[in-house]
N, C-alpha and C positions, 0 to 999 in steps of 0.2 A: 526509421530503419533503412539503411542504405547499403549498397554493395552486395556481394555474394553471401549467402547464408548457408552454413554447413548443413548438409542433410542429416547430420548426426545430432543436431540440437533438438532432442526429443520433445522438449516442452513446446517449441515452436510448431512441431508437427501436430501435437495435440491441439494447440490454439487454432490450427488450420482445420481441425475437425477429425483428425486421425485417431482411431482407437488403438492403443498399444497394449500388448499383453501385460506389461508391467508399467504402470503410470510413472511419469517423471515426478521427482520429488524436490521440494525445497520447503523451508519453514519460515514463517514471518518472525522477524527479529533474530535471524539465524546468526548474525554477528552481534553478540551481546554478552551480558554479564555472567551467563552460565558458563562461558569459556574462560579459563584461566589466562590464555594468551590475550583475549580481549581486555581483561582487567589490567594486564600489564601495560598494554598500549595506551589504554585510557588514562592510566596514571601519568604517562609521559606527556599527555596532550594539554594538560591544564584544564580549561573549561570544556564542557560538552560541545559547544559551538566551535571552539578551536579545533576539536577533532573533526567536525563536519567540514570545516573550511580549510583543512590542511591536507592536500591531495596525498602526500606521502603516507600519512597516518590513515586517512580514509580508505585508500587502496589496501593498505596492510590489513585493517580489520575486516574489510569486505571479503578478502581472500581467505582469511583464517578458517571459516567453516568449510570452504571448498577444499582447502588442503587437508583438513582433518576428516571430512565425511564424504567428499566427492558428490555433493548435491548436484542435481541436474541444472539448477539455475542459481545465479548469484544476484542478489539485489543490492544496489547501490546503498552504501552506508551514508545516511543523511537524516534529515528530519522534516516533517511537513511544515514546521514553523520557520524554516529558512525563508519562506516566501514572505510572510509578514515582516520578517527581519529585513528583507531586501526592499520591501515597500516603505521602510523608514520607521516602522513601529519598534519600540524598544522591546527586545526579547532577551531573556536570560534563563538559566536553568539553576535551580536550587538542589544541591546534592541531597539525594534521598527523598526529595519531594516532587521534583518534576519542573515543568516549564512555568515561567511567569512572564507576563506581558503587561505593558502600560495599557489599561483597558480603554477601548474605543467606545465611547458612550454617547457621542453626539456628532453633529455635522462638522463641527470644528475639528474634531479628531479625525474624521474621514478626510477632510480637505488637507490635512497635513501628510497624508499618504502620497507616495509617488504615483504617477500615472503608469499604466502598464507598458507604455512605449518609452519611458524615461530610460536613457542609456545607463543611468546609475543602477537600475534594477539588475540588469544582467552583468554589469561590472561586478556587483556584489556577489551574484551567483556564479561568477566565472570559475572559482575554484571547484565548485561542485561539478560543473560541466567538464572541467579538466579531469577530474576523477573518473568520470564516465569514460572519456576517451582512453585514459591509461588502463582502466580495467579491461576494456575490450581487447587491448593489445596484450595484456598479461594473462588473461583467462585461458584456460584450455579451449581449443576450437569447438568442442562438443558442449560446452557450457553456455546456456542462455544467460544473457545479461539483461536484468530488469531495472528500469528506472521507475520513479514513482512520484506522486504528490498526494496531498490531501484533497478531498472533495470540497467544493466551496462552502457548504453548510458546516462541515466539521472545522475547517480552518477559521471561518467566521466566528464560530462559537468560542474559540480560544481568543480571538482578537477582541471580542466584545467582553468576555468574562474575565480576561486577564489570567486565566488558569483553567484547567479542567475541573468541572464540577459535575456531580452525579446527575443533577436535574437540569443543567444548562439554563437555569432561570434567567440570567441576564440576557442572553440572546433570544430566548423565547419571549421575554417581556418586551424587548426592543421590537420584535415582530408585531406585537400588538400596538405599542405606543407610536412607533415611527417605521411602518413597514417600508416606506419609500427609501429610507436610509439603509435598511438592511438589504433591499434590492440593489441599491447602488454598490454596496460592499460586495454582495454575491457577484454582481456583474464584473466588478474590478477583478475579483479572484478568478472568474471564468476566463477572462482575457489574459491575465498574466500567467496563469497556470497552464493554459493551452500553449502559450509561447514557451513556457518552461519545459513541458513534455516534448515539444518539437525539438527544442535544443538538446535534450537528452537523446532523443532518437537519432538526431543528426550526428551527435558525438559518438555514437556506437551502441546505444541500448537497442536490444532486439525487440523488446516489448516493454510496456509500462503498466503500472497498476495505480488505480485511483482508490485511495482509502476513504471510505465514507464510515468513519469510526462511530459516528453518532447518529446513524440512520434510524435508531429506535427512540430517539428523544427529539422531537420536532415541535414547532409551534402549533397551536390550535388552528383548525381551518377545515375546509371541506375535503381537501386532498393534500395534507402537509407533505407526505412523502413525494408526491409528484411535483408540487409547487417548489419546495425548498431543496430537494435532494436530486430526484431523477431528471427533472428538466434542465437544471444547470449542468449536471453531468453529461446529458446528451448533447448540450451545446459545446461543451469542451471537446467531446469526442468528434463532433462534426468539424470543429475548428482545427483540431489536430490533423484529421484526415484530409482537410483541404490543403494542408501543407505536405503531409506525409501519407499518401493514399493507402499504402499497405500497412499502416501502423496497426500493430496488435495490442489490444487494450483489455485489461482485466479490471473489473469493478468489484470492490468488497463492501457490500451494504450491511455492515454489522448491526445487529439488533432490529432489522426490519421484518423479521418473521418469515414464515413460509411465503405469504403473498408478496412481500416486498422483494424477496429473491426472484420470484417468478416475474414480477414486473420489471426488475432490473434487467433481466434477460430480454424482455419484450420491448422495453421502452427506450433503452439507452444506446443501443447499437454496440454494446461491449461484445468482444469475442469470447469472454468467459466471465462467469459470476463466482466470486469467492464466497464460500458458504461458511457462516459462523457456526460455533459448536452448539447453539441452542436449536438449530433447525434439524429436523429428521431428514437425513440425506436421502434415504430410500424413498420416503414420501415426496420429497422435492423432485427426485428424478421421474416420478410418475406424472408430475405436473409440467415437466419441460419436454420439448421435443428430444427424441433420442440423439439428435445431432448436436444439441446444446452442450457447451463445454462447461464443466464445473471444476471447482478447486477447493480443497480444504476439508474442514469439518471436524477433524480429530480434536478432542478437548485437550487443552494444555495441561489440565490437572491430571489426566490419565497418563500423560507423558511423564509427569512428576512421579506418579505412583509406580509406573513400570510393571514388571512381572507379567503374569498371565493376563491381567486385566488389559495391559497394553496390547498384548498379542491379539486378544479378542477384538479390541477396538480397531486395530489395523485391519483385521479380517472383515469386520463389519463394513468399513469404508470400501474395501475392495468388492465385497458382495453387492453393496448398494449401487456401485457404479459399473458393474460388469457389463461389457458390451457398449459402454458409453465413453466418450472422450472425457478424461478426468485427470487433474493434476493433484498429486498427493501433497497435502499441507495440513497445517493446524487450522482450527476455527478461530484463532486469535494468536497473538504473539507468544513465543516461548517465554516462560517465566525464569527469572534469575536462579531460582533454587532447583532447576532441573538438573539431574545428574547426567553428565556426558554419556555414561554407559547406557542410559535409557534411550538416548537419541541413536546410539549405535544399535541397540536392540531393535528399535522401530525400523531402521533402514534394513537391517538384516532380514527381519520378517517380511518386509515389503519386497525386497529383492529376491527372496527365495520362494515367494508365494507361487 
């Protein structure tokens, strides 16, 4: 994050510890298939990766929810798997099924990956960084721009398994069979993704989020959360701040439970902890310092349901975080079947509270 920062970027004020009467709001996957304008742009793009790597289209879809809803933050439209793609692993997306990768199963597969300092890595990621710069110039001054990447364990699990699996068996098995190889992969991802976040911040991102989507599914061990998730994330944060000392960083440790969210705050150096929907937000706030910044927690299914249940859920988040710095968000990404009217209702409830 460089240059002057508008005092009106409410989300940045909260990340600095300020308690606002009405918390700033954005939602994960806010540029997505629930929006008809996104579906139209997606149809023009060809493949999903083409959409990520075409700045004109990536800027367009990133701005769509800002134009429609006026969220306080805009998050770069991209995907966590552009990093393994840039490292030289084959990555593609199957319509209706999700990502596929050529599985990394042994040392020979690892040796085929590019080094973190290979110029080809950031040549490949250049269009994404261009998108960040263009977004910052096109967004309203008061809108915070968020960059992001995946946490090393989450990205490694896709690289090893070749796809998302419920139990992440391939990556957990590799941790038992060849832990040194998994460590080498984690270390490579720490290095390249730290550089990637620095590039986003220098291009104009105001803050970044690290998505640990698989914090609840880890290899066996004495302290799997610390060993495979929190320690690599903390190294990333240290490396980013060595280059960008004032970097604001959110970590989303999905599935790690109450204790995992508390530890994420205590052990990583993150400015804020994203809270998944399975955690009791009111209980979590009793376990954190009053100055700790939290984000999220509204269940995406409640947003699909709408109505009075949605009103009550919004009110519950506000009550749980009263007097504390909080960023309003979901506890996971918005689902494609969410009615646009329900998003509007959620924001009206939030803004009129």
